[in-house]
N, C-alpha and C positions, 0 to 999 in steps of 0.2 A: 840378396834375397829378401823378400817381403816375407816375415813372419806370418804364420797361421795364428787366428785369433786365440786358440788354445794354447798354442806354444808360447804366444806372448804373454799370457797370464801367469804362466808356470814359473816364468823365471825367478820371480822374488822368494819363491818357496823351496827353490832348489836343495834338498836334504835336510832343511827344517822339521819334515815330518819325520825324520829319522833320528831325531834327539842330538842333532850336532855333532861335535867331534866323537863323542863316545860311541856313535853307532859303528856297527861292523862294516868292514869294507864291502862284503858280498851285497847287502840291502843297497848300499849307496851307489855300487856300481850298477845294480838292477834298476834303481829309480833313474839315476842318470841316463842308462840306456833308453828307458821308457821315454823320458822326456827328449832325448835326441831323436828318437824315432818319430815322435810326435812332430817335429820339424819338417821330417822328410816323407813321412807317409801315415797319415792319421788314421787310416784303416788297419794298417800294420800295429799300430802302437795301441789301438782298441783291443785287438785280438790278443796282443802280448800282455796287455794291463788285466785283461779279463781273466786269462789263465793264471798270472801271476795272483790276482785276487783269489780266485778259486783255491790257489795252493797255499793260501794263508799269507799273502802279501800286506794285508792291514791296510791301515791309513794311506800310504805311499800309493800302494796299487789302486786303491779307490779313487785317490786323487787323479791318477794318471786316466783312467777310465772316464772320469768326468770331463777331464779337458779334452780327450779324444772326442767325446759326444759333441763337444762345441765345435770343433773343427770339422766334424761330419755334418754339421747342419743341424743340429738339434741342440741350440744353446739354451732352450728353457729345460730339457732334460739334465743337461750338463749342470745348470744353475741349481735345480732342484737338488741334486746329488751333493752339489757344494754346499749348500745350505745345510743338509742333513749331515755331511760330514763334520762340519764345523762344531755340531752338538754331540759328537760321538766322544767317548772317553779317550780313546787313543788320538785324538785330533792333534795334540799338542799343546803347547803353553797358550796363554792368552794372546800374545803377539802372533802366533801362527794361526790361531783360530780368526782372528781379525784378517788376517792376509787372506785365508779361505773365503770368508764372508764378502771381502772386497772383490775377489774374483767371480763370486756368485753374483754380486751386483752387476759387474761388468758384462757378465753373460746374460742376466736378465735384460739388460740394455739391447743386447743383440738380438734379443727374441723380441724386443719391443714392448717389454712388461716394465713400463716405467715405474709402476706403484711399487712392484716387488723388488725393483732395483733399489728404490728408496729405502724398503724395509731391510734389505740386506746391508746396505752402507750403514743405516742406523744402528743394526746390531752390532756391525764391525765397530763402530765408534764406542758402544756401550761397554766393549770388553779390552778395547785397545788401552795398554799401559800409558799412564802419564808420560808425555814427553817422547812419545816414539815418532820417529822420522815418518810413518806412514799417514800421520795425522793431516798433513797438508795435502796429500793425494785424496785420502778418503773424503775431507771436506769438499775438494774440488768436485770430486765424483758425485757426491751428494747434490752438490750445488748444481751439476749439469742435469740431474734428475728433476729437481725443482725447476729449473728452467723449461725443460720438456713438458713439464706439467702446467707450464705459464704461471708458476708462482714466484714472479720475480723477485719481491722482497725476500722471500726465503732463499732464493738463489743468492742473491746479493749477500746477506748475511753470511751464508756458505764461503763465498770466495773470500769475504772479508775476515772470516776465520782461517781460512786456508793461508792468508798473507800474514796474519799473525803468527801462525805456526812456522811458516817460510817467507820471509821478508825478500822482497824482489821476485817472487814467484810470477814469471811473466804471463803463463798461461791464466793464473787467478786473475791478474790485472785486465787481460783482454776479456774474459769471460765476465768478469764485475761490469767492465764498461757496456757490454752487451746487455746485460739485466737492467743497468741504470739506463741505457738507452731506451729499452722496451717500457721503461715508467716515465719516459720524458725528461730523465734526469740528465740534460743534455752536458752542462757544466762539469758535472761528476765524471760523466763518461769520457769527456775531453781530457781531463786531468789524468784519468786512468790510461787512457791510450798514449798520452804523452810520456807517461812514467814508462810503459811498455817498450815505446818506441826508442826511448832513451836507452833502456837495456838491451833492445833485440831490433835494431834498425832494420832487419831483414825479415821481421815477422810478418808473413802475408796477411794473417788473419786481423792483426793490430792495424795494418793499412786498410783492410776491408772496413773495419769498424770506423776508423776515421773518415773514410769516403761515405759511408752511410750517415753518420753523424752530420757530416757536412752538408750532404744532400737534405737531410730532414731539417737543417735549420738555415736552409737558403744559399748556402755557398756552393753554387754549382761548379764552378771552376776549380775550386778546391776539392769538390767531390770527383771530378773526372781525374785529377791529377792523382789521388789518394787512390782510388778505385784502378786506376792504370797501373800504379806502383804495386798493387796487390796482384795483379794479373801477370806482371813482369816476372814476379818472384815465384808464382805458383800458377802456371798456365794451365793446369789440369787437377779435377778434384772439386770437392764441395765449396771451398772458399772461392775458388775460380768461377764456378758456376754461379755462386751467390753475387760475386762482384758482376757478371755479365749481366746478370737479371736487373741489378740496381741501374747499370749503365743504359740498358734498353729503356728503363723509366724514365731516364734523365733525357734521352734523345726522343722519346715518343712524341713530345709536345712540338717538337722541330718538323717531325715527319707527317704531322695531322695538318 
């Protein structure tokens, strides 16, 4: 079953807001129940979390309310509440606050508020403890926001930082290739694509990047082959749609 957006955001923070192993079993069970309910029925989760919040549920209850709002089609409201929660006294330690801000950033992206997403990710990186495993994901997410803002040099820098934090990070290699391609840095893009495919030969987005780069550099047959490979790996979805669009551009001169 595909996870709903809010439920997917919740996973890294399970029990973190409750103080770890020292927390009482009852709050742990209540929080776990709320997040599990979010997977199945966000309306019920919102109602449950709101009542729990009003009964003194604290940060865990407010967290579940915010995530339910994301699932209920109000990601901007959920993001705003997550940003606010991260600043509250009972929001947890620095690592927990960084995770909440990361969730806020991803919710802002769902809302289409790319600038606010970048602000949340930047705030998360500012409080993130040194050496945290979350650093690579946060750098990747901030890079995605810069790419959406068409600031490709900054996006490339973020993806490079993500790779420094997690060597061999395939998503960062593919997205850096995309940012490099957007800047006309085709040799660098090819190198990153080759590295990504060596690590993940069935990565549809990497094959799409290879095909698009081939097309832009005049290797039409290579482009057809790579884009076809991308479609064979992911027949539906945004990557497949993008691959079909490039293939249509390739074939258009032949049809005229």
